[in-house]
C-alpha angles and dihedrals in degrees: 000000000000092000091174087079097051110142094018134089100273105195147004113208111217097190128046134140131204114283089207133090091264088078107014095052111012107037096024096046120156095339091062092045088054090057092048093052093045095054101028095244123161114234102190114155122242134183121253089247090058090048094051091048091050092051095046091049087055091051097252110135103178132037135182109230110205130216121219132209118162094137098130095052100035104026089229120129117254131246094253116240088225088059091053090051092049092052090047091051091051090054104025095161094052112033126062106197122223118186129214129219125190104230090204095060124093097250112036093132093052091046092049090054091047091051092058105028099040106021096034092224114171103224146329139269123212123188100189097186093053093039092046101225140118108232092210093057107120091230088072096049094098090056093054092042087057095048090047088052091049089057100227129124129249134215118216123192112248125206134347120347129224089211110115090007114168095006118122106277089357085274089291096298115143120221093200092078089069093066107123090214088074088058090047087066091053091048092051092050095043107041093168092054113098110217131194117198106211120222131002095293102237122216090016101050094130092050089049092052091048093051092047091049095046101039115063090201097054125089135165140214132212097230126136095036132074106235092247089066098045117110112263092233090056091052091046092052090045090060097043132018094014100037090119094050107045123089140190118253135158111196086228133228088028089057120022120222097238091053093048094048093046090051091047089054093048099044106035133060106194121155115255094258091056093045089054091052094048097042101045121331096075092046093049090053094046094047095040093238 
């Protein structure tokens, strides 16, 4: 599998969650269980040591570990930013820690500063559907002003979400907040803020590609989908006009790295130099590794 990269770091995963109960049971709660039931995913907990071993066996040598705080909108407890920092410190050569702040809480700006200045986290993750907010709402401008000032990147969720899937009313979660055009507004107002749109943004893939092409500070990853299911136009852009702006990601533990990389090898035919960009070079540049 991808023998051209034998002896080199083969991939950097830009999108992984905790495989422990802190995310799979506590922060995820019923909305995550809905997703698991809908798509037949196994949600067995693992230790971080097991996760790291699994990744290294697959040839992935760095992974972004994402925080999670959607407490106001879901009522579920967050994955504490201190916990993300502690796991990062236990495996400093493997994990890149991204914090999370709930924009609907009273102190998101203060918590954002604490994440970077005190915990030394490397960026932020927002899941707008779970968190129940429009990122282009003017009430959140101070938060993104602050993150831009702190000089770290952000990950925004792109597209529909499987959270709450199949439950009556989707448990109140609103798909509209996954529209990449809301993030386009943030990118226009914060040109020094590097933004990664997570996932092929179904059903807004074309909007996502347009935003990534037009905004120099917006990138995207391929997490949350096995390559066989990714829209052909997304894969075509990833190998051509956006080859410097697209990155590998899994959405672990929902998708495991070995399965994603095997599917990538089986269902794409990029030249080696493009594979290198998509699998790790673009991520290393975006993350400053």
